[in-house]
N, C-alpha and C positions, 0 to 999 in steps of 0.2 A: 712687523718687518718681514719681507719676503726673503726666504733663504736662497743662497746661491748653491752651485753644484757641490762643493765640498761638504758643507753641513748636511745636505741631503744624503750624500754618500755615507756619511757617518751614521745618520739615522737608520738607513737601510741595513748597514752592517750590524748595528746594535740590535735591530729587530731580529735579524737572522740568527744572531748569536744568543738570543734569549736573554739579553741584558735587562730588559724592562721588568723582569721578575726580581731584580736585585734592588733592595732599598738603598744600599750605598751608591749604586750606579745612578739611580734617579736623583739622589741628593747631590752627587758630584756634578751631574750634567745640567740640572734644572734649578739649583738654588745657589746662593752665595755660601761658599765654604772657604776656610783659610787654608785647607789642604785637601788633597784627593787621596783616595785609597791607594793609588799607585803614583809614583813619581820617578823622574829620571833627571840626570844631569847631562845636558846635551852640550858637547864641546863647542859647537858653532852657534852663531847668532840665530835667534828665533824670533818671529813676530807673527801677529795674526794674519792668516792667509797663506802662510808657508806650509809646505808639505815636507815632512822629514822622512827620508827612507830609513827603514829599520832592518837590521840584520839580526837573525836569530841568535848569533853568537854574542852580539853586543847586548841585546835586551831579551833574554830568553823568557822572562816572566810576563811579557806583554802578549795579549791575544786580541783577536778581532772584537771590536766594540768597547774595549776598556777606555775609561776616562783617565787621562794621565796629566799630572802636573809637570810642566817643563821648566826646569831651573827655578821653581817656586815663583815664576813670573807669568806663565801662560797656562792655559788649559787646552788640551786637544783630545781627539778620539781616534783610536786605531781603526783603520779600514784596510781592506785587502783588494788587490787588483783581481777582477773576476777571471781574467784570462791566465795570468801568470801565478796568482796566489801570493805575490809579494805583499808585505805589510807596509803600510804608510801611516804616519801619524800626522793628521791634519790639525793644525793649530787654529782653534776656533775663537778664543776669547782671552783677554787678560785674566789674571788670577782673581781679580776682584769682581768679575762678572760671570754669570753662568754661561754655559755653552749655548743653551737655547732658552727662549721664553715660551711658555705654553701657548701663547697667542701668536707666535711666529707662524707664517703660512708658507706653503710650498706646494708644488704640483708634481707629484711623482710620475715619471715617465713609465712606459710599458715595461722597459727593462728593469726599472726599479721595483715594480710590483712583482715581476717574476723572481727577482733576486730575493725579495723579502718574503714572498708567499710560496715560492717554489712552484709546484704544478697546480696550484689552487685554480679550480675551474672558473672562478669569478674574475680572474685577471685578464680576461679577453677584452674588457672595456676599461676605459680610463675612469678614475674617480674624481678628477677635477682638482680644484684648489682646496686644500685641507689645512688643518693646523697641527702643530706639534702635539698639543693636548689630545686632539681627536685620534691622531696616529697612535700614540702610546696607549690610550684607553682601548681603542679598537683591538690592537694586537694583544694587549695583556688580557682583556676580558673576552674577546670574541674569536681570537685565533689560537693563541697558545693552548687554552684548555681543550680545544677540539682538533688539534693538529692541522689547522688551516683547511679543514675539509668541508665546512658546512656554510658558515655565515658570510654574507656579503659585507663589504666595508660600509659602515654607517657614517656618511659624511654630512651630518647635520647635528644641531644641538639635541642632545638626548639625555634623558634622566636615567638614574639607576632602575627605576620601575620599567622603563621602556626596554632596557637591556634584559631585565628579568623576564618580561613577557615573551620576548623572542625565544629565550632559552627554555622557559616553562612550556611553551607550546611545542617546541621541538622534543622535549622530554616526554610530554603526554602522547606525542605521535610516534614515539620510539625511534626518533632520528638520532638521539644521543643517548649515551649510557649514564647510569647513576654516577660512575666514577668521573666521567667528563663533567657532569653537573657539579659534583663536589669541587672539582678543580676550578670551575667558573666561580663558584661561591667564594672559595679561598682567595682567588685573585681579586675579585670585586671588593671584598673586605680589606684586603691588603692595600689596595690603592685608595680605597675610601677612607682609611684611617691615617693617611699621610697628610696631616694638617699643613705641613710645609708647602704642599702642592695644591691642596684643595681648599685652602682658606686664604685667598689673596685679598685680605680685607684691609691691610694697612698700607697707606701711601700718604704723601704729603697732602694731596687733595681730599682724601677720605676722612681726615681728622679735622676738616672744616667744611664750610659750604660757601655758596656764592655770597660775597660781601654785600650785595645789594638786597639780600633777603630782609635785613632789619628795616630798611627804608620802605620797601614794598609793604611789609607787614604793618608798619606804623601808619602809612597812608590809608590802607584798607580799613584798619580799625577806626581811624578817624572818620572816614566816610560812612561807616556802618555802626557807629558807636551805640545806637539804640537797638541794634539787631543781633548783637553778639551772643545772645542766648539761643538763637534760632539755629538748629542743626544744619539747615540748608545753607545758611550764610557761612557758618563755620567750615562746612565742607568745601564751599567755594574758595575760601582763603587757603585751606590746606592744599587743595588741588593746585592752586597757583604756586605755592611755595614748593611743593613736591616736584612740580614740573621744572622749576628753576634748579632744584637740587639735582635732578636727573641730567639736566643740561650741563651742570657743573662737572659731573663725573662721566660724561658720555664717552670720553676717550681714555678713561682711567681704568687700569686693570682691576680695581676693586669693584667696579660695576658688575662684573661677572658674578662675584660672590653675593652682592646685595640682590641682584636679580634672582639668584637661586633660592633666596629665602621667601619668594612670593610677595604678596601685597604687604605683609608685615615688615619686610625689609625696608621699604620706603615709607610706608604708612604708619609704622610704630617706631622701630628702632631709630632710623635716620631722622624722622620727623621730630620725635620727642628730644633727641639729643641735640639737634642743631637748628631746628626751624621753630617749633612751638609745641608745647604739650597739647594744646588744642582743646577740643571739647570733651568734657567728662560728664556722664549722666548726673543730673542734680540729685542731691539727697533730700528729696521731698516727695509729696504725693502727686505732683503734677506730671502728666505723661508727656514725653517728648521734649522736656526742657533740659538744658545743659548749662554747666558752668564752663566758661571759657577762660583758659590760662594762656596768655600771650607769650610768656617767656618759655624758652627752651631750657633743657637741663644745663647746657653749657653756659647760658646766660645767668642761671641761678634762680632759686625759688624765692618768691616774696612771702612775707608774713601773711598777706591777704589770701594767697592761694593755698596755704597749708591745709586748711580744713577740707577743701575739695580733694587734694591729693591724698590726705589721710583716708577719706571716704572711699576713694578709688582703690587704695591698698587693701582696706577692710573688705570691700566688695570682692576683689580678686581672691583673697585668702578664704573668705567665707564660702564663696561659690565652689572653689576648688575642693574644700573639705566636704561640703554638703553634697555636691553633685558626684564626687568620687564615691562617696558612701552609697548614693542612690544607684550609681552604675553597678557597684558590687552587689547590692540588694537585688537588682533586676537580673543580674547574671545568675545568682543563686536560684531565682524564681524560674528562669528559663531552663536551667539544668534540672530542676525538679519536674517541670512539665515534660521534658524530653528524655528523662533518664531511662525510661523503660521502652522507648521507641527506637526502632532500628529500620534500616532499609533492607527489606527481607525478600523481595522478589523482583523479577525482571520487569513485568508489565501488569498493572492491576486491571487493565482492560477498560478503564473508564473513558468516556467521551466528553466528560465535563472539563471545561477549561475556564480560565479567567481572561477577561478582555483587557488588553494593554494598548493605550493610545501612543503610538510612536511618531505621530506627525510633527511634533515639535522638535524632534531630534534628541530628546531626553526622555527615556533612555535611548541610547543609540544602537545600531545594528550589532556591534561587537559585544554588547552587554548580554546578548542572547546566544552566543556561540556555545554549543554543547547542550542546548535545551531543545525540547520537542514542541512543535506548534501544529495546529490544525491548519492546513492550507489546501483549499479546493477539495475539502472532504477527506484528505489523507493526512496521516501523521508524518511530519517531515522533521528531520534533524537539521538544526541551524549550524552551518559550518562557516569557515573563513571564506569559502568560495561563494556561497549563496546568501550570506547574511544581508547584504545590501538589497538584493532583489526581493527577499522575503520580508524584510523589516522596514527599510527606509521609507518614511512618509506614509506608513500604513497603520491600520488598527488590526492587531493580531490576536489570535486565540492561543493562549499559552497554557501548556500543561504545567501544573503547579502542585506542590505538596498540599496546598490548601484544598484541592479538590481530589486528592488521591483516594482511591477506593480500597486500598489494602487494609484489611481489618486491624486496627490498632497500630499499624506501622505505615511504611511508605514503600514505593517502588522506584526503580531506577529511571523509568520513563518520565515520571512526574518530577523527580529530583534533578534529572539531567545526566548526560553521559559522563561528564567529568567526575561525578560522584562515584560512578563505577570504576573509571580509570584510576582514580586515587584510592580505591578500596575503602571508601568512606561508608561506614555502617551506622555511625552515631550522628544524626542530623543536628543534635544539640550543639556540637562543636562549631557548626556553621552559624547557628542562630545567635550565638553570643557575640558575633560581629556587630550586631545592632547595639547591644549595651556597651560594647567597647567603644563605639562611636560616641556615646554620651560622655563617657569618662574622658576620652581624648579631647573632646570639645571644651569641656569644663576646665581641663588643665591648661589648654591653650589660652583661654580667656584670662587666666591669671597674669599672663605676660603681655596683656594689652590687646585692644580691639581696634580694627580699622573702621573709621567713619566713612560710610559710602552712601550715596543717594542713588537709588535705582528707580527707573520708570516702569510701572506695571499697568497693564490694561485692567480696567475695572472688572471685566468678565472673568479674567484669570484669577483675580482675588476672590470673587464671589463663588466661582464654580470650582 
């Protein structure tokens, strides 16, 4: 829903008053609650859309941005007139509905941005149509911690890692202080742990799926009854059913949550619960064969499918235990290898490099920021500004710890400038990221895997 002038005024007032840092404010404004933190008895009739004028003598405990229950029947938010400073209580919703939905959209005008951000230098331009969720997240994570002085408004779908990268780069370039970074981390964790806002998974549509799924599945199995052990055929059916499920939830607020889970949200959780358990690797010596289980968990498990499901559970538990142990073993091994090695000098003087082919786009230009390469016979530091020009679509010569000439240790040029900026002297702490990846992957496999068919060129596989 697109917001009108009064709800927008309330959002601006709440942002300026710092209300987004309050858990009780977020719950009162964005979720269903039977009561609000503050309430008044208003002697006159009130209804949605009304604006009630407040006098300090009548309601001395109300301030700008407060969410208020009015006669236990309506909810409103206190805003102030920018010229006179008078307080108004805008009635936004009945008591059984929140003031805002996180997916509500609005387009703040220039005066709104100035009112919310003050003299922020980025308010010279409009930000366009945005959502309540983005507005609150931006101000809470990207404006409050830094006193509105640094970051632009991010008006697109963005993950916590994207926010962290912006802030991390600013910290490394000394644009923000450690105190400001701590405030950002605290705010990000604060909003990240509010499941009432961040887990919109339950709705009438999300606890079921398209009723046509059962018939589509039955017809497909009938037409391919002799091929249902073929992974490609199983994947074809699963793709059809998942597409129907996505279409079923396309306008539902739960889709935002399921999308955030990545491929597993649709390809494991939703699929197994409502569509079909699908293909499970067969418990035999044949490579590439699968057992197909047509029923979903909501339809119930048949006696015939129990052995396959038991094997799948066994496989997940076994691999989690064995691979986790393997990850731990490899971590100890890497620590033993690197325990006496340190980054001990600025530049070892070597001209040896390793060759990295970046023509496919993997790895990408940003993966080399902070590293040194040889370019036209010179040593060049890769930065945000030159990474595309130096890396994109090229074969590069990269300085690496693998070719470092420092006796028994490493140098900062081969390890990269970020190693120096972060005062990293023990490279083993970075190397264990590899073994941590093994452990994480094996733990994820216990929760189910997505069946995907990918096309590869023969030369890519062989070479």
